[in-house]
C-alpha positions as CSV (number, residue, x, y, z in Angstrom):
1,D,79.1,43.8,164.0
2,T,76.3,42.9,162.2
3,V,76.4,41.2,159.1
4,L,75.6,44.3,156.9
5,T,78.5,45.7,158.3
6,K,80.6,42.6,158.2
7,E,79.7,43.0,154.0
8,L,80.3,46.2,153.5
9,R,83.9,46.0,154.9
10,M,84.6,43.2,152.6
11,L,83.6,44.9,149.9
12,T,86.0,47.8,150.2
13,K,89.3,45.7,151.5
14,S,88.7,43.1,148.7
15,R,92.1,42.8,146.6
16,F,90.8,44.4,144.2
17,S,90.1,47.0,145.9
18,Y,92.1,50.5,146.0
19,P,91.5,53.4,148.9
20,I,88.6,55.2,148.3
21,P,90.3,58.4,147.7
22,T,92.8,56.7,145.1
23,Q,89.1,54.9,143.8
24,I,87.9,58.6,143.2
25,I,90.7,60.3,141.4
26,L,91.1,57.0,139.6
27,G,86.5,56.9,139.0
28,I,87.0,60.6,137.2
29,I,90.4,59.7,134.9
30,C,88.4,56.8,133.8
31,L,85.3,58.9,133.2
32,T,86.9,61.4,131.5
33,L,88.5,58.7,129.2
34,N,85.2,56.6,128.9
35,V,82.9,59.9,127.9
36,L,85.7,60.8,124.7
37,T,85.8,56.7,124.3
38,T,81.7,56.6,123.7
39,V,81.5,60.1,121.8
40,V,83.8,58.4,119.4
41,S,82.5,55.6,119.0
42,Q,79.1,57.5,118.5
43,A,81.0,57.9,114.4
44,P,78.3,57.1,111.5
45,Y,78.1,53.0,110.9
46,N,80.0,52.2,113.9
47,P,77.9,49.0,114.7
48,L,78.9,48.8,118.3
49,F,78.9,50.9,121.8
50,L,82.4,50.7,122.6
51,D,81.0,52.7,126.0
52,T,82.1,50.4,128.7
53,I,86.1,49.7,128.3
54,F,87.0,52.2,131.1
55,I,83.6,51.1,133.2
56,V,85.5,47.7,132.9
57,T,88.5,49.0,134.0
58,A,87.4,51.2,136.8
59,S,85.4,48.5,138.3
60,F,88.4,46.1,139.0
61,F,89.9,49.6,140.8
62,G,87.0,49.3,142.9
63,W,83.2,50.1,143.8
64,I,83.8,53.6,143.8
65,S,85.5,54.1,140.8
66,G,83.2,51.7,138.9
67,L,80.2,53.8,139.9
68,I,81.5,57.0,139.0
69,T,82.4,56.3,135.9
70,S,79.4,54.1,134.8
71,G,76.9,56.6,136.6
72,L,78.1,59.7,135.0
73,T,79.5,58.4,131.5
74,N,75.7,58.8,129.5
75,L,75.0,61.8,131.5
76,F,78.0,64.1,130.0
77,A,78.0,62.1,126.7
78,M,74.5,62.7,126.0
79,I,75.2,66.7,126.8
80,I,78.3,66.2,124.7
81,L,76.1,65.1,122.1
82,K,73.1,66.8,122.3
83,V,70.8,63.6,122.7
84,D,67.2,63.5,124.2
85,L,67.8,63.3,128.1
86,S,65.8,60.4,128.3
87,S,68.7,58.0,127.0
88,A,70.4,58.4,130.8
89,W,68.0,55.3,131.8
90,F,70.9,53.0,130.1
91,S,72.8,54.5,132.6
92,L,71.1,51.6,134.9
93,C,73.0,48.7,132.2
94,S,76.5,50.5,133.1
95,I,76.0,50.3,136.8
96,S,75.1,46.7,136.3
97,Y,78.4,45.9,134.1
98,V,79.9,47.2,137.8
99,I,78.0,45.2,139.7
100,I,78.9,42.1,137.9
101,V,82.7,42.6,137.5
102,R,82.7,44.0,141.3
103,L,80.6,40.6,142.6
104,Y,83.2,38.4,140.6
105,V,86.1,39.3,141.7
106,Q,85.0,40.4,145.2
107,K,86.2,37.3,147.4
108,K,89.3,36.2,144.8
109,A,92.8,36.6,145.6
110,K,93.7,36.6,142.0
111,I,92.1,35.8,138.5
112,N,92.9,34.8,135.4
113,W,92.1,34.8,131.9
114,L,89.4,32.3,132.1
115,D,87.7,34.3,134.7
116,L,87.0,37.5,132.0
117,L,84.4,34.5,130.3
118,P,81.9,34.7,133.1
119,I,82.0,38.2,133.2
120,Y,81.6,38.6,129.8
121,L,78.7,36.4,129.6
122,I,76.9,37.7,132.2
123,A,77.4,41.0,130.9
124,V,76.0,39.9,127.4
125,L,72.4,38.7,129.0
126,V,71.8,41.3,131.6
127,I,72.7,44.2,129.7
128,S,70.7,42.8,126.5
129,V,68.0,42.1,128.1
130,E,67.9,45.2,130.4
131,G,68.8,47.5,127.2
132,A,65.8,46.0,125.8
133,I,63.5,46.8,128.5
134,I,64.4,50.2,129.3
135,S,64.4,50.9,124.8
136,T,60.7,49.4,124.4
137,L,59.4,51.9,127.3
138,L,61.1,55.0,125.6
139,Y,59.8,53.6,122.5
140,Q,56.4,53.9,124.3
141,N,56.4,56.7,126.2
142,T,59.2,59.3,124.4
143,E,60.9,60.3,121.4
144,F,63.3,58.4,121.6
145,R,65.8,57.2,118.6
146,E,68.0,53.9,119.2
147,F,71.7,53.9,118.9
148,T,72.2,53.9,115.0
149,G,73.6,49.7,114.9
150,I,70.4,48.3,116.8
151,R,67.7,50.9,115.4
152,F,68.5,49.3,111.7
153,F,67.9,45.5,113.1
154,T,65.4,46.6,115.2
155,V,63.4,47.7,112.5
156,I,63.7,45.0,110.1
157,L,62.3,42.5,112.6
158,I,59.2,44.6,114.1
159,R,58.6,45.0,110.3
160,Q,58.1,40.8,110.6
161,H,55.7,41.3,113.3
162,I,57.6,40.8,116.3
163,P,57.0,42.6,119.2
164,I,59.1,45.4,120.1
165,I,60.7,43.8,123.6
166,L,62.0,40.6,121.3
167,S,62.9,42.9,118.5
168,S,64.8,44.9,120.7
169,L,66.4,42.4,122.2
170,L,67.5,40.3,119.3
171,S,68.8,42.9,118.2
172,R,70.7,43.7,121.1
173,I,72.7,40.3,121.5
174,P,74.9,39.6,118.7
175,I,75.8,43.4,118.8
176,N,76.8,42.8,122.6
177,I,78.4,39.5,121.8
178,L,80.8,41.8,120.1
179,D,81.4,45.0,122.2
180,K,81.2,43.9,125.5
181,A,84.3,41.1,124.3
182,I,86.0,44.0,123.0
183,T,85.5,46.1,126.2
184,T,85.7,43.6,128.3
185,L,89.3,42.5,127.3
186,L,90.5,45.8,126.6
187,G,89.2,47.4,130.4
188,Y,90.8,44.4,131.5
189,L,94.4,45.3,129.8
190,I,94.2,48.5,130.8
191,Y,93.4,47.8,134.4
192,L,96.4,45.2,134.3
193,G,99.0,47.9,132.9
194,A,97.8,50.4,135.5
195,D,97.4,48.5,138.7
196,K,101.1,47.4,137.6
197,F,102.0,51.2,136.9
198,L,100.6,52.3,140.4
199,K,101.6,49.7,142.5
200,N,105.8,50.2,141.0
C-alpha cells in the first residue's frame, strides 16, 4: 500500500468515524437541522452566526457527514433567505471547521471536554481570518452585504480609517469567540447524545 492509501484508510476507520452509508444519512439529517438553525439565527439584532452547531456534530461522525453538512448549508440557506449567491464562498469557513475537528480527533482513542478547547481556539482564529479575507474580496468585487452583527462593527472601524480586511477581522474575532464557544459545545453535546443513542 502507498502512504496515501494507508492515510485514507486511517481517515475512514478512526474511533470517531461511522460507516460511509451511515455518515451520508447523518450528514443529510445534520444538514437539514443546520439549515434550519442558520435561517432562524438570521433574526434581526442577533449578533451571532450559530450556523455551525450541526457541522460540529456531523464532523464527529466522520469526514463525509461533516463535508455534506458544511458544503451545502450555505447554499440552501441562501436560497431560503434569498441572499446573494456570492455568500457561498463562506462555505469555505464551514469546511475548515470540519477539517479542524477531523484532524484533531482522527488519531485519538477518546476525547474529553478539555479536547474541545484547542478545537475551539483554532476554529476562532482560522475562521476569523478566512471570513475577513472572503468578505474583503466580496466587498471589492460584488454588491455583497455583510452579516448584520459584523457589518455594524466593521463600518465603525472603517470610519476610523482602518483597512477593510483588518476591520473585518477585528469585527469577527469577538463574535467568533462567543459564537464558536456555543457551537463547539452544543455540537459536541448533540454528538454525544446521538452517538449513545445509535450505539444502544
